[in-house]
C-alpha positions in Angstrom: -5.8 -22.5 38.9 -2.2 -22.4 39.8 -0.4 -19.0 39.5 2.1 -20.4 36.9 -0.8 -21.7 34.7 -2.4 -18.3 34.8 0.9 -16.6 33.8 1.3 -19.1 30.9 -2.1 -18.3 29.5 -1.5 -14.5 29.8 1.8 -14.9 28.0 0.1 -16.8 25.1 -2.7 -14.3 24.8 -0.3 -11.3 24.9 2.1 -12.8 22.4 -0.6 -13.7 19.9 -2.1 -10.2 20.2 1.2 -8.5 19.6 1.9 -10.5 16.5 -1.5 -9.8 15.1 -1.1 -6.1 15.8 2.2 -6.0 13.9 0.7 -7.5 10.8 -2.6 -5.6 10.9 -1.0 -2.3 11.9 1.4 -2.5 9.0 -1.4 -3.1 6.5 -3.6 -0.3 7.9 -1.0 2.4 7.1 -1.0 1.4 3.4 -4.8 1.4 3.3 -4.9 4.9 4.9 -2.6 6.3 2.2 -4.5 4.6 -0.6 -7.9 5.9 0.5 -7.0 9.3 -0.7 -5.2 8.3 -3.9 -5.6 7.1 -7.4 -4.1 3.5 -7.4 -2.9 2.2 -10.8 -3.5 -1.5 -10.5 -0.7 -3.7 -12.0 -1.9 -5.9 -14.8 -0.3 -8.8 -16.7 -0.8 -8.0 -20.3 -1.5 -4.7 -22.0 -3.7 -1.9 -20.6 -6.8 -0.6 -22.5 -5.1 2.6 -23.8 -7.9 3.4 -26.3 -11.0 1.7 -24.7 -12.7 3.7 -21.9 -15.4 1.0 -21.8 -13.2 -2.1 -21.5 -14.4 -4.7 -18.9 -11.0 -4.7 -17.3 -11.6 -1.3 -15.8 -13.8 -2.9 -13.2 -10.7 -4.4 -11.7 -9.3 -1.0 -10.9 -10.5 0.6 -7.6 -12.4 3.8 -8.2 -11.6 7.0 -6.3 -13.9 10.1 -6.3 -12.6 13.6 -6.1 -14.5 16.9 -5.7 -14.3 19.6 -8.3 -14.9 23.3 -7.8 -14.8 26.5 -9.9 -11.4 27.9 -10.8 -10.9 31.1 -8.8 -7.1 31.5 -8.6 -6.6 33.7 -11.6 -8.4 35.6 -14.3 -10.7 34.8 -15.8 -12.5 33.2 -12.9 -15.8 31.3 -12.9 -18.4 31.1 -10.1 -20.4 28.0 -11.1 -19.4 24.8 -13.0 -21.3 21.8 -14.3 -19.0 19.0 -13.1 -19.0 18.6 -9.3 -16.8 15.5 -9.0 -14.8 13.0 -11.1 -14.4 9.2 -10.6 -10.9 8.1 -11.5 -9.4 4.6 -12.1 -5.9 3.6 -13.3 -4.1 0.6 -14.7 -0.6 -0.2 -15.7 1.4 -3.1 -17.0 4.9 -2.1 -16.0 5.5 -0.2 -19.2 2.4 1.8 -19.9 -0.2 3.5 -17.7 -3.8 4.4 -18.4 -6.0 6.7 -16.4 -9.8 6.7 -16.8 -11.7 9.8 -15.8 -15.5 9.5 -15.6 -17.9 12.4 -14.9 -21.5 13.5 -15.5 -22.3 16.0 -18.2 -25.9 16.6 -19.3 -24.9 17.3 -22.9 -22.3 16.2 -25.4 -20.6 19.2 -26.9 -17.6 19.7 -29.3 -15.8 21.8 -26.7 -16.2 19.3 -23.8 -12.7 18.7 -22.5 -10.7 17.2 -19.6 -7.1 17.2 -18.3 -4.8 15.6 -15.9 -1.9 17.5 -14.2 1.2 16.2 -12.5 4.1 17.8 -10.7 7.5 17.3 -12.5 10.6 16.6 -10.5 11.1 17.5 -6.8 9.8 21.1 -6.7 6.5 21.6 -5.0 4.2 23.3 -7.4 0.7 24.8 -7.0 -2.0 22.9 -8.9 -2.8 26.2 -10.7 -0.3 25.5 -13.5 2.6 25.5 -11.1 2.2 29.2 -10.2 4.5 30.3 -7.3 2.2 31.2 -4.3 2.5 31.7 -0.6 4.7 28.9 0.9 4.8 27.2 -2.5 7.9 27.8 -4.5 6.4 26.9 -7.8 7.7 24.6 -10.5 7.0 22.8 -13.7 3.9 20.8 -14.2 3.0 18.3 -16.9 -0.6 18.5 -18.3 -2.4 15.8 -20.4 -5.2 17.6 -22.2 -8.1 16.1 -24.2 -10.9 17.8 -26.2 -13.9 16.1 -27.7 -13.7 18.3 -30.9 -10.2 16.9 -31.8 -10.6 13.5 -30.2 -6.9 13.4 -29.2 -4.5 14.4 -26.5 -2.0 17.2 -26.2 1.0 16.7 -24.0 1.6 20.2 -22.4 3.9 22.0 -19.9 3.6 25.0 -17.7 5.6 26.9 -15.0 3.0 29.4 -13.9 0.2 31.6 -15.2 0.4 32.3 -18.9 3.1 29.8 -19.6 1.0 26.8 -20.8 2.3 25.4 -24.1 2.3 22.1 -26.0 5.5 20.1 -25.9 7.6 19.5 -29.0 7.3 15.7 -28.2 3.9 14.3 -27.8 3.9 11.1 -25.6 0.2 11.1 -24.5 -2.8 9.5 -26.1 -6.5 10.0 -25.1 -9.9 8.8 -26.2 -13.4 9.8 -24.9 -16.7 8.0 -25.0 -20.0 9.7 -24.2 -23.1 7.7 -23.2 -26.2 8.4 -21.1 -25.0 11.7 -19.8 -21.6 10.5 -18.8 -18.1 11.0 -20.2 -15.4 8.4 -19.9 -12.0 9.6 -21.0 -8.9 7.4 -20.9 -5.4 9.0 -21.0 -2.4 6.8 -21.7 1.4 7.1 -21.8 4.5 5.2 -21.0 5.5 5.2 -17.3 8.9 6.6 -18.1 9.9 8.9 -21.0 13.2 10.4 -22.2 12.1 13.9 -21.2 12.4 14.1 -17.4 12.6 17.9 -17.4 9.1 18.2 -18.9 7.3 14.9 -18.3 6.3 13.3 -15.1 8.2 10.1 -14.5 6.0 7.5 -13.0 7.9 5.0 -10.8 6.0 2.1 -9.5 5.4 2.1 -5.8 6.0 5.8 -5.3 3.4 8.4 -4.4 3.1 11.5 -6.6 0.7 14.4 -7.0 -2.2 14.5 -9.5 -5.0 17.0 -10.1 -7.9 17.2 -12.6 -9.7 19.8 -14.7 -12.9 19.6 -16.7 -14.6 21.9 -19.2 -18.3 21.7 -20.0 -18.5 22.8 -23.7 -22.0 24.1 -23.5 -22.9 27.6 -24.8 -25.0 30.4 -23.3 -28.0 32.1 -24.9 -25.8 34.3 -27.1 -23.7 31.4 -28.3 -20.6 32.0 -26.1 -18.8 29.2 -24.4 -19.6 29.2 -20.6 -16.5 27.2 -19.7 -13.3 27.9 -21.6 -9.6 28.6 -20.9 -9.2 29.3 -17.2 -13.0 29.1 -16.6 -13.3 25.4 -15.7 -13.9 22.9 -12.9 -10.7 22.0 -11.0 -9.4 19.9 -8.2 -6.6 20.3 -5.8 -3.6 17.9 -5.6 -4.3 14.3 -4.7 -2.1 11.2 -4.5 -1.3 8.9 -7.4 0.6 5.6 -7.2 1.3 2.9 -9.6 1.3 -0.5 -7.9 4.8 -2.1 -7.5 5.3 -5.8 -8.3 4.3 -7.9 -5.3 6.7 -7.7 -2.3 6.3 -10.5 0.2 9.2 -9.3 2.5 6.6 -7.9 5.0 5.1 -11.3 5.4 8.5 -12.8 5.8 9.5 -10.4 8.6 6.1 -11.0 10.2 6.7 -14.8 10.0 10.2 -14.3 11.6 8.7 -12.2 14.3 6.0 -14.8 14.9 8.6 -17.6 15.2 10.8 -15.6 17.5 7.7 -14.7 19.6 6.6 -18.3 19.8 10.1 -19.4 20.7 10.3 -16.9 23.5 6.9 -18.1 24.8 8.1 -21.8 24.6 11.3 -21.1 26.6 9.3 -19.0 29.2 6.7 -21.7 29.6 9.3 -24.4 30.2 11.0 -22.3 32.8 7.6 -21.6 34.5 6.8 -25.4 34.5 10.1 -26.2 36.1 9.4 -23.7 38.8 6.0 -25.2 39.7 
């Protein structure tokens, strides 16, 4: 084989590999971020705000998060029933719905679950926004549901002992228990008119979310085992609502591919003339 032909083949192989790397590499970063997040899939049409068992939930990718006993402030607990939660989310550009699923051996009136979000730009600890080492502390928005009442409470906190219901109630929730499993769906508009108290969910942006669960069972003397601060909790995780499709990345990749092929064409012509 002539040297020029060998060079031409190497140019073609190298150019193709570089273009593929640009496309695949750009996609892999997004997948790495999504692997540790709750992804709210964008739907056309309404989201199932009051139906935890709706078939459309199967279109939302599940994410599993570990739960552990709350030990950051009094009263602490050493053992909890719920070890992990499976979370899915959907949105339609106006409303968002988050489905929390977890195993609980018994259905009790005081069974409860909650979502927590940071509010604004301040970094807050997942323990109700309490200031701690290297964490300034800040407001958090908590969506709380209890089986006994069958509805949600939209709440705010800025540290231990500050948790309170908001004057405005924007959140809804509904729970369904079946075969030892709770499915609880929380719903709200993506954006509200209360940015100082409510998390504002902007499609395409990552934000922080955490989870809490209370098993409402009672001990031998009739006292609740999990109540108040005695609960199963998670740390912060990522949450992101899908943005509308953006094909600009493919356009840039196509432009890069055309430029790369054009460069290869010019180079090959010059090499052929030099044979």
